[in-house]
C-alpha positions as CSV (number, residue, x, y, z in Angstrom):
1,M,0.0,0.1,-0.1
2,T,1.2,3.5,-0.9
3,S,1.6,6.0,2.0
4,R,-1.0,8.3,0.5
5,N,-3.5,5.3,0.3
6,W,-2.5,4.6,4.1
7,V,-2.8,8.0,5.1
8,K,-6.6,8.0,3.5
9,L,-7.3,4.6,5.3
10,F,-6.2,6.3,8.7
11,L,-8.1,9.4,8.4
12,N,-11.2,7.6,7.0
13,T,-11.1,4.9,9.9
14,L,-10.8,8.1,12.1
15,L,-13.8,9.5,10.6
16,V,-15.8,6.1,10.9
17,G,-14.8,5.8,14.4
18,G,-15.9,9.3,15.4
19,L,-19.2,9.4,13.8
20,T,-20.2,6.1,15.0
21,T,-19.2,6.8,18.5
22,A,-21.2,10.0,18.6
23,I,-24.4,8.6,17.3
24,V,-24.4,5.4,19.4
25,G,-23.4,7.5,22.2
26,F,-26.3,9.7,22.2
27,I,-28.5,6.6,22.0
28,V,-27.1,4.3,24.6
29,R,-26.8,7.1,27.0
30,W,-29.8,8.9,26.0
31,N,-31.1,8.9,29.5
32,E,-28.1,11.0,30.5
33,F,-28.0,13.5,27.6
34,Q,-32.0,14.0,26.9
35,P,-32.2,16.8,29.6
36,Y,-29.6,18.6,27.2
37,F,-31.9,18.6,24.2
38,T,-35.3,19.3,26.2
39,E,-33.9,22.2,27.9
40,F,-31.7,22.9,24.6
41,K,-28.5,23.4,26.4
42,L,-26.5,24.0,23.1
43,I,-23.1,24.3,25.1
44,D,-23.5,20.9,26.7
45,I,-24.8,19.4,23.5
46,L,-21.5,20.5,21.6
47,S,-19.3,19.6,24.2
48,T,-20.9,16.1,24.7
49,L,-20.8,15.8,20.8
50,I,-16.9,16.7,20.6
51,W,-16.1,14.3,23.4
52,L,-18.1,11.5,22.0
53,I,-16.0,12.2,18.9
54,V,-12.6,12.4,20.5
55,M,-13.3,8.8,22.3
56,G,-14.4,7.8,18.7
57,F,-11.2,8.6,17.4
58,L,-9.3,6.7,20.2
59,F,-11.5,3.6,19.4
60,S,-10.6,4.1,16.1
61,V,-6.7,4.0,16.8
62,I,-7.0,0.6,18.9
63,S,-8.9,-0.9,16.2
64,Q,-6.3,0.2,13.6
65,M,-3.4,-1.1,15.8
66,G,-5.5,-4.5,16.1
67,F,-5.9,-4.6,12.0
68,F,-2.2,-4.1,11.5
69,A,-1.5,-6.4,14.3
70,Y,-3.7,-9.2,12.8
71,L,-2.2,-8.6,9.2
72,T,1.0,-9.6,10.7
73,V,-0.3,-12.5,12.6
74,H,-2.0,-13.7,9.5
75,R,1.2,-14.1,7.6
76,F,3.1,-15.8,10.4
77,G,0.2,-18.4,10.7
78,L,0.4,-19.4,7.4
79,G,4.0,-19.6,7.5
80,I,3.9,-21.5,10.8
81,F,1.3,-24.0,9.7
82,K,2.4,-24.3,6.1
83,S,-1.3,-25.0,5.0
84,V,-4.1,-22.7,4.6
85,S,-6.7,-25.2,5.9
86,L,-4.7,-25.9,9.0
87,W,-4.5,-22.2,9.6
88,N,-8.5,-21.8,9.3
89,A,-9.0,-24.7,11.5
90,V,-6.8,-23.0,14.2
91,Q,-8.8,-19.5,13.9
92,I,-12.1,-21.5,13.8
93,V,-11.3,-23.1,17.1
94,L,-10.2,-19.5,18.6
95,I,-13.2,-18.0,17.4
96,L,-15.4,-20.8,18.8
97,F,-13.2,-20.1,22.3
98,G,-13.5,-16.4,22.2
99,L,-17.3,-16.6,21.8
100,F,-17.5,-19.2,24.9
101,D,-15.5,-16.8,26.8
102,L,-17.4,-13.9,26.3
103,V,-20.4,-15.4,27.6
104,Y,-19.0,-17.6,30.5
105,L,-16.3,-15.4,31.7
106,R,-18.9,-12.3,31.8
107,Y,-21.3,-14.5,33.7
108,E,-18.9,-15.8,36.2
109,N,-17.4,-12.5,37.2
110,F,-20.4,-10.0,36.7
111,A,-23.8,-12.0,37.4
112,G,-25.6,-11.9,40.5
113,P,-27.0,-14.9,42.3
114,K,-30.4,-14.6,40.7
115,D,-29.3,-13.4,37.0
116,A,-29.9,-15.6,34.1
117,L,-27.4,-16.8,31.7
118,L,-29.1,-15.8,28.7
119,P,-28.7,-11.8,28.4
120,Y,-25.0,-12.5,28.6
121,F,-25.4,-14.1,25.1
122,G,-26.4,-10.8,23.4
123,P,-23.0,-9.3,22.9
124,A,-21.6,-12.7,21.7
125,I,-24.6,-13.1,19.2
126,I,-24.1,-9.3,17.8
127,L,-20.4,-10.2,17.2
128,L,-21.2,-13.7,15.5
129,V,-23.8,-12.0,13.3
130,V,-21.9,-9.1,12.5
131,G,-18.6,-11.2,11.7
132,L,-20.7,-13.5,9.5
133,I,-22.3,-10.6,7.6
134,V,-18.6,-8.8,7.0
135,A,-17.1,-12.3,6.2
136,W,-19.7,-13.0,3.6
137,Y,-19.7,-9.7,1.9
138,K,-15.8,-9.8,1.9
139,T,-15.7,-13.3,-0.1
140,K,-18.2,-11.5,-2.6
141,Q,-15.7,-8.9,-3.2
142,T,-12.6,-11.3,-2.9
143,N,-12.5,-15.1,-2.6
144,Q,-14.0,-17.9,-0.5
145,E,-10.5,-18.1,1.5
146,A,-11.0,-14.8,2.9
147,F,-14.2,-15.9,4.8
148,I,-12.7,-17.4,8.0
149,P,-9.7,-14.9,8.4
150,A,-12.7,-12.1,8.2
151,M,-14.4,-13.8,10.8
152,F,-11.4,-14.2,13.0
153,F,-10.7,-10.9,12.7
154,M,-14.3,-9.4,13.1
155,I,-14.8,-11.8,16.4
156,V,-11.5,-12.3,18.1
157,V,-9.5,-9.5,17.4
158,T,-12.5,-7.2,18.0
159,L,-12.7,-9.1,21.6
160,V,-9.0,-8.4,22.1
161,E,-9.5,-4.7,21.4
162,W,-12.5,-4.6,23.6
163,V,-11.1,-6.1,26.8
164,P,-10.4,-2.7,28.6
165,V,-14.3,-2.1,28.7
166,L,-15.2,-5.9,29.2
167,R,-12.9,-5.7,32.2
168,V,-15.2,-2.7,33.7
169,N,-18.7,-4.3,32.4
170,E,-20.6,-0.9,32.4
171,K,-23.5,-1.4,29.9
172,S,-23.3,1.9,27.8
173,W,-19.7,1.8,27.4
174,L,-19.8,-1.8,26.6
175,Y,-22.0,-1.4,23.6
176,L,-20.7,2.2,22.9
177,M,-17.2,0.6,22.4
178,M,-18.4,-2.6,21.0
179,L,-20.2,-1.0,17.9
180,A,-17.4,1.6,17.3
181,L,-14.9,-1.2,17.1
182,L,-17.3,-3.3,14.8
183,A,-17.8,-0.2,12.3
184,C,-14.0,0.5,12.3
185,N,-12.9,-2.8,11.7
186,A,-15.5,-3.9,9.2
187,Y,-14.4,-0.6,7.3
188,Q,-10.6,-1.5,7.3
189,L,-11.2,-5.1,6.2
190,L,-13.7,-4.4,3.2
191,I,-11.5,-1.4,2.0
192,L,-8.2,-3.2,2.2
193,H,-7.9,-4.9,-0.9
194,K,-9.3,-1.9,-2.8
195,L,-6.7,0.4,-1.4
196,N,-4.1,-2.4,-2.3
197,L,-5.5,-2.6,-5.9
198,Q,-5.3,1.3,-6.3
199,S,-1.7,1.2,-4.8
200,E,-0.9,-1.3,-7.5
201,Q,-2.3,0.7,-10.3
202,E,-0.3,4.0,-9.1
203,R,2.8,2.1,-8.9
204,Q,2.2,0.8,-12.4
205,K,1.3,4.2,-13.8
206,K,4.6,5.6,-12.2
207,A,6.3,3.1,-13.7
208,S,4.9,3.6,-17.2
209,Q,6.2,7.4,-17.2
210,S,9.8,6.3,-16.4
211,P,11.9,5.8,-19.3
212,G,13.1,2.3,-20.1
213,K,10.4,0.6,-18.0
214,S,7.8,0.6,-20.4
215,K,8.2,-3.1,-21.8
216,N,8.2,-4.3,-18.4
217,N,5.4,-2.4,-17.2
218,K,3.3,-3.9,-20.3
219,Q,4.3,-7.5,-19.3
220,A,3.2,-6.7,-15.7
221,N,-0.2,-5.5,-16.7
222,M,-0.8,-8.4,-18.5
223,K,-0.4,-10.7,-15.6
224,K,-3.7,-11.0,-13.7
225,T,-3.6,-10.1,-10.2
226,K,-4.8,-12.5,-7.6
227,K,-7.4,-11.8,-5.3
228,P,-6.3,-11.4,-1.7
229,S,-7.5,-13.6,1.2
230,I,-7.7,-11.0,3.8
């Protein structure tokens, strides 16, 4: 990826995180912020909006750190296991383990004596459904090999990024950070192959403008580009 496209990815992901957090923040914490609107406290509304956007930027940076970390881990996994199917099997096991822990550990640590287990399935179901949708759409854009890596990223990596709020278990923050991370992670995952293709086209265009490289560039353009697995 060219530096220009990397900056584009960074800024756009910041924007996704900021907007998502601002919108979701007013929804999940409406009981707290409702007086600002009913009493038309413009200063309080604007200050809260700015604060939520800044928090969204922070969530976005965490998401981007997790994304680039997973790209590295994915390559290491393929190199260590020497087989796409074996590496995918390992990722499936980790996905199931992560979803199980999200339900079981939260219930064990935060449930009261009379609390039911069923409500603790909510975040896990949201993660699973969003992960399935994003992974399916990713395979439509690229190829079938991208499904398991996309699921792993959307579920397991999101869980790792989400840990600070999971340990506190405050409901509004729980859903606020989860939805912001899911939005940022989905955006990065779905835009990555497009930016890589755009970067390759930009490099080829530069090469075609350099003297003595036109022949090599024509040969390169004749090769079909393999769709990415992530």
